[in-house]
C-alpha distance (Angstrom), angle and dihedral (degrees) to the residues before:
residue distance angle dihedral
X1 . . .
X2 3.86 . .
X3 3.79 117.9 .
X4 3.85 112.3 -170.1
X5 3.88 113.3 -146.2
X6 3.78 111.3 -121.8
X7 3.84 112.1 -113.9
X8 3.87 111.9 -104.0
X9 3.85 90.7 -158.7
X10 3.76 146.2 -29.6
X11 3.76 112.5 -28.6
X12 3.83 112.8 -98.5
X13 3.75 119.9 -114.5
X14 3.86 109.8 -92.3
X15 3.81 89.9 -122.3
X16 3.78 115.2 38.2
X17 3.82 112.5 -174.3
X18 3.85 94.4 -161.1
X19 3.86 113.6 103.3
X20 3.74 116.3 -108.5
X21 3.79 119.4 -120.1
X22 3.80 99.2 -164.4
X23 3.83 115.2 96.7
X24 3.74 98.3 27.2
X25 3.75 124.5 123.1
X26 3.86 119.1 -117.0
X27 3.82 92.8 -100.0
X28 3.79 93.5 45.9
X29 3.76 89.9 49.5
X30 3.80 92.1 49.0
X31 3.82 91.8 54.5
X32 3.86 93.1 47.1
X33 3.92 92.5 47.0
X34 3.88 95.3 43.8
X35 3.94 92.9 106.2
X36 3.84 88.6 53.6
X37 3.69 109.4 24.6
X38 3.82 118.4 42.2
X39 3.73 102.0 171.6
X40 3.79 124.4 79.8
X41 3.85 92.5 -141.5
X42 3.85 89.7 57.6
X43 3.81 92.4 50.2
X44 3.85 87.2 52.8
X45 3.83 90.4 49.2
X46 3.85 90.2 53.5
X47 3.83 93.1 45.0
X48 3.80 92.3 49.3
X49 3.71 93.2 45.7
X50 3.78 94.2 53.4
X51 3.87 99.2 39.3
X52 3.94 105.8 23.9
X53 3.80 100.3 36.5
X54 3.95 96.3 25.8
X55 3.82 94.2 -130.3
X56 3.87 107.8 -175.7
X57 3.82 98.1 -169.7
X58 3.75 135.7 40.4
X59 3.77 90.3 -126.3
X60 3.86 86.0 72.3
X61 3.83 95.1 60.5
X62 3.83 89.1 86.0
X63 3.89 92.5 159.9
X64 3.87 86.1 71.0
X65 3.83 121.5 82.3
X66 3.91 111.0 -96.9
X67 3.79 92.2 -118.4
X68 3.80 91.5 54.4
X69 3.77 93.0 50.2
X70 3.78 90.0 51.9
X71 3.88 91.3 52.0
X72 3.76 90.8 48.4
X73 3.84 90.6 50.8
X74 3.85 87.2 50.5
X75 3.78 95.8 49.4
X76 3.72 105.9 30.0
X77 3.77 147.5 23.2
X78 3.74 129.1 -137.6
X79 3.90 95.5 -128.6
X80 3.74 101.3 -147.9
X81 3.86 110.0 148.4
X82 3.76 117.8 -114.5
X83 3.83 122.7 -121.3
X84 3.67 106.8 -131.0
X85 3.80 102.4 168.2
X86 3.83 138.5 22.3
X87 3.77 121.8 -158.0
X88 3.85 113.4 -173.4
X89 3.77 117.9 -164.0
X90 3.91 124.3 -146.3
X91 3.88 89.9 -108.4
X92 3.96 94.1 55.9
X93 3.72 96.3 -99.7
X94 3.73 110.2 134.6
X95 3.94 127.5 -157.5
X96 3.78 120.3 -155.3
X97 3.73 127.5 -160.8
X98 3.81 111.4 -151.6
X99 3.72 129.8 -165.4
X100 3.69 121.3 -142.9
X101 3.85 124.8 -147.8
X102 3.84 92.8 -103.7
X103 3.81 91.5 53.6
X104 3.76 94.9 -100.3
X105 3.83 119.9 134.3
X106 3.78 136.3 -143.9
X107 3.80 138.2 173.6
X108 3.81 133.4 -128.0
X109 3.79 126.9 -177.9
X110 3.81 130.7 -146.8
X111 3.73 111.0 -151.5
X112 3.83 116.1 -170.2
X113 3.84 120.5 -154.4
X114 3.78 104.6 -147.1
X115 3.85 92.0 -176.9
X116 3.88 87.5 67.5
X117 3.77 115.4 82.2
X118 3.75 112.2 -131.6
X119 3.73 98.9 39.6
X120 3.80 103.2 -78.5
X121 3.95 112.9 -163.4
X122 3.77 136.3 -171.2
X123 3.79 116.9 -154.7
X124 3.80 115.0 -159.1
X125 3.81 109.4 -155.4
X126 3.87 135.2 -173.0
X127 3.72 129.3 -121.1
X128 3.80 99.6 -169.4
X129 3.74 135.0 32.8
X130 3.74 93.1 -119.7
X131 3.81 132.4 -17.3
X132 3.76 135.4 -103.0
X133 3.84 99.5 -166.0
X134 3.86 96.2 86.0
X135 3.71 97.2 -153.8
X136 3.78 108.5 -170.0
X137 3.75 97.1 -126.3
X138 3.92 98.3 44.5
X139 3.72 124.1 87.1
X140 3.74 94.7 -158.3
X141 3.73 90.0 76.0
X142 3.83 90.1 57.8
X143 3.87 86.5 69.5
X144 3.90 91.2 50.4
X145 3.67 137.0 -137.4
X146 3.74 121.6 -27.7
X147 3.76 134.4 179.0
X148 3.84 127.3 -75.2
X149 3.69 114.6 -93.9
X150 3.87 119.4 -122.8
X151 3.74 119.8 -116.0
X152 3.75 86.2 -107.4
X153 3.78 94.0 53.9
X154 3.84 89.4 51.6
X155 3.85 96.3 46.6
X156 3.83 87.4 40.2
X157 3.86 89.4 64.7
X158 3.76 89.5 62.9
X159 3.82 94.3 42.7
X160 3.80 93.9 46.8
X161 3.83 93.0 51.8
X162 3.77 89.1 45.0
X163 3.65 90.2 51.1
X164 3.81 90.9 54.3
X165 3.75 84.8 65.9
X166 3.91 97.7 -118.4
X167 3.75 104.2 106.7
X168 3.85 123.7 83.5
X169 3.73 126.8 -149.7
X170 3.87 88.2 -101.1
X171 3.75 101.5 77.0
X172 3.78 138.0 150.9
X173 3.85 117.0 -158.5
X174 3.82 119.1 -154.2
X175 3.80 125.2 -173.4
X176 3.79 91.4 -141.9
X177 3.74 101.9 117.4
X178 3.85 130.2 89.9
X179 3.89 115.4 -18.5
X180 3.77 141.1 14.8
X181 3.91 106.8 -74.0
X182 3.68 94.9 -156.4
X183 3.93 93.7 57.6
X184 3.76 83.4 61.9
X185 3.78 97.9 44.1
X186 3.84 101.6 147.6
X187 3.83 93.3 55.4
X188 3.77 94.2 41.7
X189 3.86 92.4 50.1
X190 3.83 89.9 49.2
X191 3.80 91.5 47.7
X192 3.77 93.1 48.6
X193 3.89 88.0 51.3
X194 3.79 89.0 53.7
X195 3.73 94.5 46.8
X196 3.65 93.2 51.5
X197 3.92 92.2 42.6
X198 3.82 118.7 41.1
X199 3.85 95.3 2.3
X200 3.79 89.1 57.1
X201 3.82 101.5 -135.8
X202 3.79 123.3 147.6
X203 3.84 114.3 -121.0
X204 3.78 84.1 -127.6
X205 3.80 89.0 65.0
X206 3.81 93.2 53.8
X207 3.84 122.0 79.7
X208 3.86 124.7 -173.8
X209 3.80 110.3 -159.5
X210 3.88 116.4 -160.1
X211 3.74 134.5 178.8
X212 3.80 87.3 -131.7
X213 3.81 113.2 -75.4
X214 3.78 95.1 174.7
X215 3.91 101.5 -162.0
X216 3.82 90.3 48.2
X217 3.89 91.5 49.6
X218 3.73 88.4 54.9
X219 3.71 90.7 49.2
X220 3.80 94.0 48.5
X221 3.87 86.5 53.3
X222 3.81 85.6 70.4
X223 3.79 98.5 48.6
X224 3.84 111.9 123.9
X225 3.83 91.1 -136.9
X226 3.77 100.5 36.9
X227 3.89 117.6 -169.2
X228 3.64 127.3 -154.6
X229 3.82 115.9 -72.2
X230 3.83 124.0 -135.1
X231 3.83 125.7 -176.2
X232 3.78 123.0 -151.5
X233 3.79 96.2 -144.0
X234 3.90 112.9 151.8
X235 3.76 97.8 168.7
X236 3.76 139.4 44.8
X237 3.75 99.9 -149.9
X238 3.85 127.9 62.0
X239 3.84 97.5 -126.6
X240 3.75 96.5 56.3
X241 3.72 94.5 37.8
X242 3.79 93.0 53.4
X243 3.73 89.5 52.2
X244 3.85 91.2 50.0
X245 3.81 93.9 38.2
X246 3.83 119.8 23.5
X247 3.82 90.3 -163.5
X248 3.90 85.8 73.1
X249 3.91 87.5 74.5
X250 3.84 89.0 63.5
X251 3.78 97.2 37.5
X252 3.80 107.2 26.3
X253 3.88 123.2 -163.9
X254 3.74 96.8 -97.1
X255 3.81 90.7 57.8
X256 3.74 92.4 42.9
X257 3.78 95.2 50.4
X258 3.68 91.1 47.0
X259 3.81 88.2 56.6
X260 3.76 90.7 50.3
X261 3.72 91.9 52.9
X262 3.83 93.2 53.3
X263 3.84 94.2 43.3
X264 3.83 108.0 112.8
X265 3.78 115.6 -124.9
X266 3.80 127.3 -168.1
X267 3.71 117.8 -131.0
X268 3.67 114.6 -70.0
X269 3.83 94.7 13.9
X270 3.76 126.8 114.5
X271 3.71 139.2 -173.4
X272 3.84 113.7 -106.0
X273 3.82 115.8 -130.9
X274 3.76 111.7 -157.8
X275 3.83 113.3 -156.1
X276 3.76 118.3 179.9
X277 3.81 109.7 -152.9
X278 3.85 113.5 -135.9
X279 3.86 118.4 -175.1
X280 3.86 110.7 -109.0
X281 3.82 93.0 -3.5
X282 3.74 111.2 74.4
X283 3.78 103.7 -11.4
X284 3.88 105.5 93.9
X285 3.87 121.9 117.1
X286 3.89 89.1 -121.6
X287 3.84 87.0 60.6
X288 3.77 92.0 51.6
X289 3.82 85.6 52.5
X290 3.80 88.6 52.6
X291 3.76 92.3 48.3
X292 3.73 92.9 53.2
X293 3.80 90.8 47.7
X294 3.83 90.1 50.3
X295 3.83 93.4 52.3
X296 3.82 99.1 38.9
X297 3.75 111.2 140.0
X298 3.82 97.4 16.4
X299 3.74 121.0 110.6
X300 3.86 99.1 -119.4
X301 3.80 142.2 145.5
X302 3.82 115.6 -150.4
X303 3.80 113.9 -140.0
X304 3.96 107.1 -160.9
X305 3.82 111.6 -152.6
X306 3.94 116.8 -171.5
X307 3.75 101.6 -142.1
X308 3.72 116.8 -97.5
X309 3.85 105.4 -127.4
X310 3.78 119.3 -129.2
X311 3.80 133.0 176.9
X312 3.84 88.9 -119.3
X313 3.71 93.1 59.2
X314 3.80 97.5 56.5
X315 3.85 132.6 -129.1
X316 3.78 95.6 -68.0
X317 3.84 95.5 60.8
X318 3.81 98.8 77.7
X319 3.79 133.6 127.6
X320 3.73 125.0 -94.4
X321 3.84 114.7 -108.2
X322 3.85 116.6 -93.2
X323 3.88 92.5 -97.7
X324 3.92 91.8 57.1
X325 3.82 89.9 46.0
X326 3.80 92.4 50.8
X327 3.89 91.4 44.4
X328 3.85 89.6 53.0
X329 3.77 90.3 48.0
X330 3.75 95.1 48.0
X331 3.87 90.4 47.6
X332 3.81 92.0 56.5
X333 3.79 91.4 47.3
X334 3.89 89.8 50.7
X335 3.79 85.3 61.0
X336 3.80 90.7 52.9
X337 3.74 97.3 -105.1
X338 3.71 123.3 144.3
X339 3.90 103.8 -120.4
X340 3.76 134.4 174.9
X341 3.83 132.5 177.3
X342 3.81 117.0 -131.5
X343 3.76 112.2 -149.0
X344 3.80 121.3 -151.0
X345 3.81 116.3 -83.6
X346 3.75 121.1 -170.5
X347 3.90 95.2 -3.4
X348 3.88 89.0 139.4
X349 3.78 88.2 71.0
X350 3.86 95.5 35.5
X351 3.84 90.2 -106.5
X352 3.88 95.3 123.9
X353 3.74 126.7 109.9
X354 3.83 110.6 -58.8
X355 3.82 94.7 7.0
X356 3.92 100.9 96.6
X357 3.83 112.9 116.4
X358 3.78 110.1 146.2
X359 3.87 101.1 -119.7
X360 3.67 96.1 -141.2
X361 3.78 90.7 73.6
X362 3.88 131.2 82.3
X363 3.79 113.9 -124.8
X364 3.78 111.6 -101.9
X365 3.79 103.0 155.4
X366 3.80 130.3 75.2
X367 3.76 94.2 -24.3
X368 3.80 109.9 150.8
X369 3.73 96.6 30.1
X370 3.74 116.7 128.1
X371 3.82 100.4 -124.1
X372 3.66 126.2 -166.2
X373 3.88 95.8 23.1
X374 3.76 123.5 117.8
X375 3.85 99.0 5.3
X376 3.71 112.4 158.2
X377 3.71 94.2 -125.1
X378 3.76 143.4 128.0
X379 3.78 92.4 -44.7
X380 3.77 89.1 71.4
X381 3.84 95.7 77.9
X382 3.66 131.6 23.5
X383 3.86 113.0 -94.0
X384 3.71 112.9 -109.6
């Protein structure tokens, strides 16, 4: 199933000391290029070439004088991540392994929607090279914490996959890959500005998913180009959520829900609540009732996600059967909540929700933990 990407040239040094240009605002780029490019229109040409056209080498900037291109090459690098592996799934989903300039690696996933005419796609991108949050249902934490990505490395995922010729103009971008986006707020905000500027995406087509970093949610509320907000919730009471998601001990549910109530929503927009269903942990009808009560009065849509099993997670972290998923879904709807069920996409190549890990890395996170055992969940009481 794996298709290595042919090399387009000699491998780059694992640590390139030249500053990267990708991911900088026009003003930042002008300051950085001042020793080489002294005319504002030239700075705009460079910025447009890198961000609008997705040029990955300075040789492609043919509207610049040859001597200027040579000096740019000597002093700077573009900074677009390199696709080193492509893993297509049977359902058309494609997972990409991308190499960063310092030798790190991340993953991005292209998810086509065949039910939409015109080739609509969703690109799931990463914000960190790893994740420190150690959520019990997510394999990424098994590989441990990694560094924040730069705005250029975030935007570069979109540009690199576009460059591979597999993304149409009709595109959604979701920050649901590796890492917690709102622990890398500066870079994510700049990346959103660039995506909604030179890359030409609407803020309504960009979604930032967070485990609930309350101060950063409040900051995101003031962004001039505000994307959609999604919350990785997965439990409606603090004790269970803290077991599943240790970040809940820092930002407990009352604080998180208060932040959602004050988050500004344009007409017709809702906050997405992501709820991974785990058998005998959080899948009881009474837990659906508690979720509806917790979210009462907030404009939300609940996206139910039967957990994608993985050997790392252990035998206890498995999805409910279809009847239990349907019962939970119908229970939410009976409370008047908008609810959908997300079926696995790309799970045969470990590209589904919670399965990204960047195979080039060695595990250094919560390896060896016995996950899924002993959770105070729906097994505690008989289901009504």
